[in-house]
N, CA and C of each residue as an Amber inpcrd file, in Angstrom:
protein
   390
   1.3500000  -1.1800000   0.2400000  -0.2320000  -0.0900000   0.2210000
   1.0580000   0.8720000  -0.2380000   0.5620000   1.9480000  -0.8420000
   1.0300000   3.6750000  -0.9750000   0.8100000   4.3380000   0.5880000
   1.6610000   5.1190000   1.0270000   1.8370000   6.3180000   2.0970000
   1.2500000   7.4800000   1.2120000   0.2720000   8.1970000   2.4440000
  -0.0780000   9.3590000   1.9480000   0.0940000  10.1780000   2.5330000
   0.8840000  11.5350000   2.1820000   1.3930000  12.4720000   2.8620000
   0.9650000  13.6510000   2.5120000   0.1870000  13.9700000   3.8780000
  -0.3040000  15.6510000   3.4600000   0.4950000  16.8640000   4.1360000
   0.1960000  17.7860000   2.9790000   1.5990000  19.0130000   2.7500000
   0.4780000  19.8420000   3.7870000   0.7390000  20.6340000   4.3000000
  -0.0640000  21.7400000   4.7790000   0.8100000  23.3120000   4.5880000
   0.1340000  23.9050000   3.2700000   1.2680000  24.5960000   2.9110000
   1.0560000  26.3330000   4.0660000   1.9680000  26.6440000   3.8180000
   1.9770000  27.5670000   4.6620000   1.4790000  29.4540000   3.8640000
   0.8890000  30.4210000   4.2070000   0.7020000  31.1270000   3.0320000
   0.8010000  32.9350000   4.5120000   1.4930000  33.5960000   3.6210000
   1.5040000  34.2490000   4.1600000   0.5210000  35.5750000   4.0530000
   0.0140000  36.2380000   5.2070000  -1.4880000  36.6770000   5.0040000
  -0.7770000  38.5500000   5.4630000  -1.4910000  39.1140000   5.1680000
  -1.7040000  40.4080000   5.1680000  -2.1430000  40.9740000   6.5380000
  -1.7440000  42.0100000   6.8510000  -1.6790000  42.9200000   8.3580000
  -1.8890000  44.4130000   8.0780000  -2.7370000  44.9370000   8.5330000
  -2.2520000  46.5230000   8.6330000  -1.9990000  47.1550000  10.3160000
  -1.5060000  47.7470000  10.2690000  -0.7440000  48.5820000  11.4320000
  -2.1870000  48.8780000  12.0800000  -2.4690000  48.8910000  13.6380000
  -3.2770000  49.6540000  13.7900000  -2.8750000  51.0850000  14.5850000
  -1.4760000  50.4790000  15.5860000  -0.7600000  51.1090000  16.4600000
  -0.1500000  50.4930000  16.8880000   1.1400000  51.6000000  16.6630000
   2.5950000  51.1390000  17.0630000   3.3870000  52.1830000  17.9860000
   4.4050000  52.3200000  18.9820000   4.8390000  52.9310000  19.5480000
   5.6260000  52.4880000  20.6150000   6.0280000  53.1900000  21.5060000
   6.9100000  53.1730000  22.6750000   6.1570000  53.6140000  23.7690000
   4.9390000  54.4200000  24.3230000   4.4410000  54.6160000  25.4500000
   2.9210000  54.3440000  25.5420000   3.0550000  52.9220000  25.4060000
   1.6890000  52.1570000  26.0710000   2.1350000  52.2350000  27.8500000
   0.6360000  51.9530000  27.9630000   0.2390000  52.0860000  29.1320000
   0.2660000  50.4680000  30.1840000   0.5030000  50.0320000  29.5490000
   0.8870000  48.0840000  29.7830000   2.5350000  47.9630000  30.4580000
   2.0980000  47.9090000  31.2920000   3.7540000  47.8390000  32.1970000
   3.5370000  47.0370000  32.0400000   3.1630000  45.4060000  31.9140000
   3.7970000  44.3830000  31.9740000   4.2210000  43.4790000  29.9300000
   4.8840000  42.4350000  30.3910000   4.3030000  42.2130000  28.9410000
   3.2990000  41.7080000  28.6050000   3.3000000  41.2770000  27.3450000
   1.7700000  40.5190000  26.2920000   1.5960000  40.7440000  25.9770000
   1.2310000  39.0210000  24.7850000   0.6760000  38.9480000  23.9630000
  -0.9430000  39.5010000  24.1400000  -1.3450000  39.7120000  23.2800000
  -2.7160000  39.8950000  23.4610000  -3.4990000  39.8240000  21.8200000
  -5.0920000  39.7400000  21.5750000  -5.6370000  38.8550000  21.1220000
  -7.0410000  39.3080000  21.1900000  -7.8650000  40.2780000  20.2680000
  -9.1190000  41.3130000  20.8570000  -9.7320000  40.3750000  19.7130000
 -10.6640000  39.9470000  19.5900000 -11.9450000  39.4130000  18.3130000
 -13.3310000  39.6560000  18.5660000 -13.4670000  40.2990000  19.2150000
 -14.7380000  41.2330000  19.6460000 -14.6970000  42.1670000  20.1220000
 -15.5890000  43.1610000  19.4320000 -15.0330000  45.0590000  19.4130000
 -15.2760000  45.2720000  21.6070000 -16.1040000  44.0810000  23.0270000
 -15.5040000  44.3290000  23.8390000 -14.1770000  43.6650000  24.2600000
 -14.1400000  42.8460000  23.8640000 -12.2450000  42.4030000  24.0660000
 -11.6580000  43.3960000  23.3540000 -11.9410000  44.1590000  22.4630000
 -10.9640000  45.3540000  21.7640000 -11.0960000  46.7440000  22.6340000
 -12.1530000  46.3800000  23.1640000 -12.4120000  48.0400000  24.3350000
 -11.6270000  47.9280000  25.2120000 -11.5650000  46.7690000  25.9300000
 -10.8670000  46.3850000  27.1360000  -9.4990000  46.3840000  27.1950000
  -8.6670000  45.8460000  25.9130000  -7.6820000  45.8400000  25.8000000
  -7.1100000  47.2600000  25.5910000  -8.1630000  48.4280000  24.6140000
  -7.2200000  49.2820000  24.4730000  -7.2410000  50.4920000  25.4930000
  -7.8930000  50.2330000  26.1080000  -8.4350000  51.1170000  27.2920000
  -7.2990000  50.7020000  28.0160000  -6.8360000  49.4890000  28.2590000
  -5.7560000  49.2630000  29.3450000  -4.7360000  49.5980000  28.7250000
  -4.2500000  50.3140000  27.9850000  -3.3640000  50.1490000  27.0580000
  -3.2490000  51.8380000  26.1820000  -4.0400000  52.8320000  26.4000000
  -3.5650000  53.5620000  26.1690000  -5.4050000  55.3510000  26.5420000
  -5.0480000  56.3390000  26.5580000  -6.2730000  56.9180000  26.9200000
  -7.1430000  57.1880000  25.5670000  -6.0920000  57.3470000  24.7200000
  -6.5570000  57.8730000  22.9570000  -8.0370000  57.5670000  22.7130000
  -8.5390000  57.9150000  21.3570000  -9.4550000  57.4100000  20.8850000
  -9.2820000  56.5450000  20.1980000 -10.5220000  55.2300000  21.0980000
 -10.4850000  53.7260000  20.4740000 -10.8630000  53.7870000  18.7480000
  -9.3890000  52.7550000  17.9960000  -9.7490000  52.9410000  16.9270000
 -10.4790000  52.1370000  16.7670000 -11.5270000  52.2460000  15.3250000
 -12.8580000  51.0180000  14.8210000 -12.0200000  50.4320000  13.7780000
 -12.9150000  48.9860000  14.5340000 -12.5140000  47.8890000  13.3270000
 -13.7580000  46.8410000  13.2040000 -13.7460000  46.3670000  12.3600000
 -15.1380000  45.6770000  11.9370000 -14.4610000  44.2960000  12.3780000
 -15.2800000  44.0730000  13.4080000 -14.9790000  42.0480000  14.1930000
 -15.6630000  41.2880000  13.3450000 -16.5450000  41.4830000  12.4670000
 -16.8930000  40.7020000  11.8280000 -15.8960000  39.9890000  10.8760000
 -15.1040000  40.8060000  10.5560000 -14.0610000  39.9970000   9.7400000
 -12.4620000  40.3280000  10.0960000 -11.9980000  41.0190000  10.9500000
 -10.9000000  40.8990000  11.5300000 -10.8330000  40.7250000  13.2650000
  -9.3000000  40.3180000  13.3410000  -9.3030000  41.0020000  14.9790000
  -8.0130000  41.7880000  14.8860000  -8.0650000  41.8030000  16.1100000
  -6.4730000  42.7400000  16.2660000  -5.7340000  41.8400000  17.1700000
  -4.3750000  41.6280000  16.9400000  -2.9880000  41.7790000  18.0240000
  -2.2080000  41.8890000  17.9160000  -2.0360000  41.5800000  19.5380000
  -1.1390000  42.8240000  19.7200000   0.3870000  42.5930000  20.6210000
   1.6670000  43.0180000  20.2880000   2.4870000  42.6880000  21.5110000
   2.9440000  43.7600000  22.0440000   2.7340000  43.3870000  23.3840000
   3.4110000  44.2680000  24.3380000   4.7020000  44.6740000  25.3930000
   5.7310000  44.7190000  25.0960000   7.2480000  44.2260000  25.4590000
   6.5640000  44.5650000  27.1950000   6.2920000  45.4680000  27.9960000
   5.8390000  46.1010000  29.1380000   7.0650000  46.6030000  29.0360000
   7.5280000  47.3190000  30.6290000   8.6350000  48.8710000  31.4740000
  10.4920000  48.3430000  30.4110000  10.2560000  48.9530000  29.6920000
  11.6710000  49.1510000  29.6090000  12.8260000  50.0440000  30.5140000
  13.8250000  50.1820000  30.5160000  14.8050000  51.4660000  30.8870000
  15.1580000  52.4060000  30.5680000  15.2200000  51.9130000  29.1650000
  15.6370000  53.5380000  28.0130000  14.5190000  53.7060000  26.9830000
  15.1530000  54.1940000  26.3020000  14.0950000  54.5420000  24.7050000
  15.4070000  53.6570000  23.9750000  15.3310000  53.2370000  23.2090000
  16.3970000  52.6300000  22.0910000  15.3560000  50.9190000  22.1130000
  14.1300000  50.8930000  22.3890000  13.4000000  49.5790000  22.3900000
  12.6490000  49.5740000  22.0240000  11.6860000  48.5420000  21.0240000
  11.0850000  48.1890000  19.8830000  10.0480000  47.3110000  19.6970000
   8.9090000  47.0780000  19.3130000   8.9450000  45.4190000  18.8500000
   7.8250000  45.9850000  17.8440000   8.3480000  44.6370000  16.6540000
   7.8460000  44.8940000  15.4210000   6.7630000  43.3220000  14.9690000
   5.9180000  43.1330000  14.6460000   5.2370000  42.2060000  14.2350000
   5.6150000  42.2260000  12.6130000   6.5330000  41.3090000  11.9670000
   6.6370000  41.3050000  11.0420000   6.1550000  39.9710000   9.7190000
   5.4220000  39.8640000  10.1180000   4.8230000  38.5560000   9.9610000
   4.1360000  37.7680000  10.3820000   2.5640000  37.5320000   9.3790000
   1.9100000  36.8350000   9.4610000   1.6870000  35.8610000   8.7500000
   1.3540000  34.1620000   9.1300000   1.4850000  33.4290000   8.8190000
   0.1570000  32.3050000   8.8630000  -0.1670000  31.5680000   7.8150000
  -1.5000000  30.9430000   7.9800000  -1.2280000  29.5150000   7.4370000
  -0.9880000  28.4890000   8.0470000  -1.0730000  27.0770000   7.9700000
  -2.0960000  26.2040000   8.3180000  -2.6780000  25.4410000   7.6140000
  -4.5330000  24.8380000   8.1340000  -4.8200000  26.0880000   8.9910000
  -5.2520000  25.6130000  10.2430000  -6.3450000  26.5670000  10.6480000
  -5.3900000  27.1710000  12.2470000  -5.2020000  27.2760000  11.9120000
  -3.2440000  28.2570000  12.4050000  -2.8010000  29.2510000  11.9360000
  -2.8680000  30.4000000  12.7120000  -2.7590000  31.9020000  11.8160000
  -1.3350000  32.4050000  13.3160000  -0.1340000  32.3960000  12.7830000
   1.1690000  32.7940000  13.6220000   1.3580000  34.2460000  13.3150000
   1.5550000  34.5070000  14.4060000   2.4050000  36.2060000  14.2430000
   3.3110000  36.3410000  14.6080000   4.8910000  36.0300000  14.2540000
   5.8730000  36.2610000  13.8040000   6.2290000  37.6820000  14.4320000
   6.9800000  38.2480000  15.5970000   7.4190000  39.3840000  15.8950000
   9.0500000  38.8870000  16.3200000   9.2640000  41.2210000  16.6310000
  10.9050000  40.7060000  17.0220000  10.6980000  42.0140000  17.3260000
  11.7590000  41.7310000  18.4150000  12.2360000  42.8080000  19.6480000
  13.0520000  43.2450000  19.2480000  13.5210000  44.9120000  19.0060000
  15.3360000  45.6490000  19.1420000  15.5430000  46.0900000  20.4430000
  16.6950000  45.8720000  20.8110000  17.0780000  46.8140000  21.9340000
  18.0230000  47.2470000  21.8250000  18.6220000  48.3830000  22.2470000
  19.8760000  49.4940000  22.1530000  20.7430000  48.3880000  22.1470000
  21.7520000  49.0140000  21.6180000  23.3650000  48.3620000  21.4990000
  23.3790000  48.6800000  22.5110000  24.9020000  48.2170000  22.9930000
  25.2810000  48.0620000  24.7810000  25.8300000  49.5280000  24.5130000
  26.4710000  49.8770000  23.6430000  27.0540000  51.0700000  23.4800000
  26.7630000  52.5240000  23.5100000  25.3760000  51.9000000  23.0810000
  24.1880000  53.1980000  22.6710000  24.1920000  54.2150000  23.1880000
  23.6830000  55.7230000  23.1700000  23.6180000  56.5510000  24.6530000
  21.9480000  56.6480000  24.0100000  21.0540000  56.0840000  25.2110000
  19.5650000  56.4180000  25.0920000  18.7960000  57.7310000  26.1250000
  18.2420000  58.2780000  25.4050000  17.5180000  58.7020000  26.6500000
  16.7290000  57.9390000  28.0200000  17.2990000  58.3560000  29.2940000
  17.1580000  57.6800000  30.3020000  15.2310000  58.0550000  30.5050000
  14.7280000  57.0320000  30.0780000  13.0520000  57.5440000  30.4120000
  12.6610000  55.6050000  29.8960000  12.0120000  56.3010000  30.8970000
  10.8130000  54.4060000  30.5330000   9.9980000  54.2390000  29.2900000
  10.1710000  53.6900000  28.7090000   9.7290000  52.9770000  27.7230000
   8.4360000  51.7280000  27.8330000   7.9390000  51.3960000  27.5280000
   6.6090000  49.8420000  27.2580000   5.8580000  50.3200000  25.4270000
   7.2480000  49.6340000  24.7220000   6.7470000  49.6450000  23.3970000
   5.7340000  48.6080000  23.1140000   4.9750000  48.4430000  21.6920000
   4.6740000  47.7720000  21.3790000   3.6080000  47.5430000  19.7820000
   3.0000000  47.0440000  19.5180000   2.6930000  46.8050000  18.1550000
   1.2160000  46.2970000  18.2460000   0.1480000  46.7420000  17.2010000
  -1.4900000  46.1180000  17.4710000  -1.0030000  46.4610000  15.7710000
  -1.7500000  45.0010000  15.2370000  -2.1440000  44.8550000  13.9290000
  -3.5130000  44.3290000  13.1870000  -4.1230000  44.1350000  12.7430000
  -5.6640000  43.9060000  12.2410000  -5.4130000  42.9250000  11.2950000
  -5.8450000  41.7790000  12.0550000  -5.2920000  40.3620000  10.9130000
  -6.9510000  40.2850000  10.0440000  -7.3690000  39.1580000   9.1360000
  -8.4520000  38.4880000   8.9120000  -8.6290000  37.8920000  10.0710000
  -9.9350000  37.9130000  10.3990000 -10.7700000  36.5480000  11.9260000
 -10.0070000  35.3410000  11.6820000  -9.3100000  34.6790000  12.5440000
  -8.9320000  33.6230000  13.0200000  -8.9660000  33.3730000  14.1620000
  -9.3110000  31.4470000  14.0870000  -9.6530000  31.0060000  14.9240000
  -8.8790000  30.6910000  16.0840000  -7.6760000  30.3430000  15.6220000
  -6.5190000  29.4860000  16.9060000  -4.8460000  31.0730000  16.1770000
  -4.6820000  31.6940000  17.3240000  -3.2170000  32.8080000  16.6030000
  -2.4680000  32.2210000  17.7310000  -1.5210000  32.1500000  17.3990000
  -0.3950000  31.2200000  18.1250000   0.6790000  33.1620000  17.9420000
   1.5570000  32.8780000  18.9010000   3.0320000  34.1800000  18.2750000
   4.0170000  33.6440000  18.9830000   5.1570000  34.0740000  17.8760000
   6.6360000  33.4170000  17.5940000   7.5000000  34.2090000  17.7100000
   8.8490000  34.6070000  18.8030000   9.5290000  35.6440000  19.3850000
  10.5330000  34.8690000  18.1700000  10.3710000  36.1110000  17.4210000
  12.0620000  35.9900000  16.4090000  12.9150000  36.3090000  16.9580000
  14.5970000  35.1810000  16.7690000  16.0550000  36.0280000  16.9400000
  16.2170000  37.6420000  16.5770000  16.6070000  38.4540000  17.4760000
  16.7290000  39.8240000  16.9360000  17.6020000  39.4700000  15.8510000
């Protein structure tokens, strides 16, 4: 008898940045998912006092990475790729740290990146090497 091998193709998924910066109110590291208006409102309120961006949750979800409090400027996070394989959508992100010899402002920062993706039931996060 022959062997059947199933190959699940990985596809790159388009995403749109909703917000990105270094001034979140989230002081603890967190990977976040909002699939409804209520979840989004709760997440956004914990993150910012700015006006809540409008998202169509019948078609989209919002995912984000918050680094929490960092001791200086020069830290950042970026969602670099969203991949879909079968029923799993993977959010790939990278953290940037300042160089050891860099002169950075001595100010607390809370880097974050929030993106809108097509609705997905199973979402995973993967931190990539810097």
